[in-house]
C-alpha positions in Angstrom: -22.5 54.4 56.6 -21.8 52.2 53.6 -18.5 50.4 52.9 -17.3 53.1 50.5 -17.9 55.9 53.0 -16.1 53.9 55.6 -13.1 53.3 53.3 -12.9 57.0 52.4 -13.0 57.9 56.1 -10.3 55.4 56.8 -7.9 56.6 54.1 -8.6 60.3 54.4 -6.2 61.0 57.3 -3.3 58.8 55.9 -0.2 60.9 55.4 0.1 60.0 51.7 -3.4 61.2 51.1 -3.1 64.6 52.7 -4.4 67.3 50.3 -6.2 64.9 48.0 -9.6 66.0 46.7 -12.9 64.1 47.4 -12.8 62.7 43.9 -9.3 61.3 44.3 -10.2 59.8 47.7 -13.3 58.2 46.3 -11.3 56.7 43.4 -8.7 55.4 45.8 -11.3 53.9 48.1 -13.2 52.2 45.2 -9.9 50.7 43.9 -9.0 49.4 47.3 -12.5 47.9 47.9 -12.3 46.3 44.5 -8.9 44.7 45.2 -10.2 43.5 48.6 -13.3 42.0 46.8 -11.0 40.1 44.3 -8.7 38.8 47.0 -11.7 37.9 49.3 -13.4 35.9 46.5 -10.4 33.7 45.6 -11.0 30.0 46.1 -7.5 28.8 47.0 -6.3 31.5 49.5 -6.3 29.8 52.9 -3.8 31.8 55.0 -2.1 35.2 55.3 0.9 34.1 53.3 -1.2 33.1 50.3 -3.3 36.3 50.5 -0.1 38.3 50.6 1.2 36.4 47.5 -2.2 36.9 45.7 -2.2 40.7 46.6 1.3 41.0 45.1 0.1 39.3 41.9 -3.0 41.6 41.8 -0.9 44.8 42.1 1.5 43.6 39.5 -1.2 42.8 36.9 -3.1 45.9 37.6 0.0 47.9 36.9 0.6 46.1 33.6 -3.0 46.3 32.3 -6.1 48.4 32.8 -9.0 46.0 33.3 -12.4 47.6 32.7 -15.0 44.9 32.0 -16.5 42.4 34.4 -15.3 39.5 32.3 -11.7 40.8 32.4 -11.9 41.1 36.2 -13.3 37.5 36.4 -10.5 36.2 34.2 -7.9 38.0 36.4 -9.5 36.5 39.5 -9.2 33.1 37.9 -5.6 33.7 36.9 -4.5 34.6 40.4 -6.4 31.7 41.8 -4.5 29.3 39.5 -1.2 30.9 40.4 -1.9 30.6 44.1 -2.6 26.9 43.7 0.5 26.4 41.6 2.6 28.1 44.4 1.1 25.8 46.9 2.0 22.7 44.9 5.5 24.0 44.3 6.0 24.5 48.0 4.8 21.0 48.7 7.1 19.5 46.0 10.1 21.4 47.4 9.4 20.0 50.9 9.2 16.5 49.4 12.5 17.0 47.5 14.3 18.0 50.7 13.3 14.8 52.6 15.9 12.0 53.1 14.0 9.6 50.8 11.9 11.8 48.6 8.8 10.4 46.9 7.5 12.8 44.4 3.8 12.2 43.4 3.7 12.2 39.6 0.1 13.3 39.6 1.1 16.6 41.2 3.7 17.2 38.5 1.1 16.5 35.9 -1.3 18.9 37.7 1.4 21.6 37.8 1.9 21.3 34.0 -1.8 21.6 33.4 -2.1 24.6 35.6 0.9 26.3 33.9 -0.9 25.9 30.6 -4.0 27.5 32.1 -1.9 30.4 33.3 -0.5 31.0 29.8 -4.0 30.8 28.2 -5.4 33.2 30.8 -2.6 35.7 30.3 -3.2 35.5 26.6 -6.8 36.4 27.1 -5.9 39.4 29.2 -3.1 40.5 26.8 -0.5 40.1 29.5 1.7 37.7 27.6 2.3 40.3 24.9 3.3 42.9 27.5 5.8 40.4 29.0 7.2 39.7 25.6 7.6 43.4 24.8 9.2 44.0 28.2 11.7 41.2 27.5 12.5 42.7 24.1 13.1 46.1 25.6 15.3 44.7 28.4 17.4 42.8 25.8 17.7 45.9 23.6 18.8 48.0 26.6 21.4 45.4 27.5 22.8 45.4 23.9 22.9 49.2 23.9 24.8 49.3 27.2 27.3 46.7 25.8 27.7 48.7 22.6 28.3 51.9 24.5 30.9 50.2 26.7 32.7 48.8 23.7 32.7 52.2 22.0 34.3 53.8 25.1 37.0 51.2 25.2 37.7 51.2 21.5 37.0 54.8 20.5 38.8 55.7 17.2 39.1 52.1 16.1 37.2 51.0 12.9 37.1 47.3 13.9 34.2 46.4 16.1 32.8 43.2 17.7 29.1 42.5 17.8 28.1 42.2 21.5 25.5 39.5 20.5 27.3 37.1 18.2 30.9 38.2 19.1 32.0 38.4 15.4 34.4 41.1 14.3 33.3 43.5 11.5 34.6 46.7 9.9 33.0 50.1 10.2 33.5 51.6 6.8 33.8 55.4 6.9 32.5 57.7 4.2 35.4 59.9 3.3 33.7 62.0 0.6 33.1 65.0 2.9 36.3 64.7 4.9 39.3 67.1 4.6 42.8 65.8 4.7 45.6 67.2 6.9 49.3 66.5 7.0 50.3 64.2 9.8 52.7 66.2 12.0 54.6 63.1 13.3 55.8 61.8 10.0 58.1 62.9 7.2 57.5 60.6 4.3 57.7 57.2 6.2 59.9 58.4 9.0 58.6 59.0 12.5 59.5 62.7 12.9 58.2 66.0 14.3 60.3 69.1 13.7 58.9 71.1 16.6 59.7 68.3 19.0 63.3 68.1 17.8 63.6 71.9 18.1 62.7 71.6 21.8 65.2 68.7 22.1 67.9 70.8 20.4 67.3 73.6 22.9 67.5 71.2 25.9 63.9 71.9 26.7 63.1 68.2 26.5 65.4 65.2 27.3 66.3 62.3 25.2 64.5 60.0 27.7 61.3 62.1 27.3 61.7 61.9 23.5 62.0 58.1 23.7 58.8 57.9 25.8 56.8 60.3 23.6 57.8 58.7 20.2 58.1 55.2 21.5 61.5 54.6 19.9 65.1 53.8 21.0 67.8 56.4 21.8 69.7 55.4 18.7 66.7 56.3 16.5 66.5 59.7 18.2 70.2 60.3 17.5 69.9 59.1 13.9 66.9 61.3 13.1 68.5 64.3 14.8 71.7 64.1 12.7 70.3 63.1 9.4 66.9 64.7 9.3 66.5 67.5 11.7 69.9 69.1 11.0 69.2 69.0 7.2 65.8 70.7 7.9 67.5 73.4 9.9 
């Protein structure tokens, strides 16, 4: 029995694979063997922790990009190898930093810088850098959208807005050409007044205290408008 048949047999009875066709099981088995081959061929993986880190990177990159050619897979293998080595150096440097009298080897810092440049170049070759950039742009756009919606909810009806990015205020100019005008029911000329409300007040269906709260004015204003405006209307 070859390795592919063994892998198919191993994954066939897994709960998540119940009901899958032979073609689907074969595809899953091939993908798993390919991942194992990549991890197994890495130069710098020396323990389980590093293999776990490498596997996480592999899954992440395979989700972001479909790698078909042998050269792309070799480049991906090299990328993960370099990142595993970088992680090892970072752990060593962190250990040195935490010592009572740390002595940081400058050659390791230089090596870390060189490896980081290699990672950038390898990601460019695989087109992964562009995907990271697009993801960052989408994340930033979603963040701005959520801020704008939150501002709209807090300031609905106001035509002065603040840009969530630069924090500057600006006017929202409304096009009034297709709007209809209606009389404001709470004003008579420039006086704060509503005839229906005062009718209720005159019939003792609403108290002066309630009128004060509704209109936001003083009791003297209620008395003045009642005597000079409402009684004349009536």
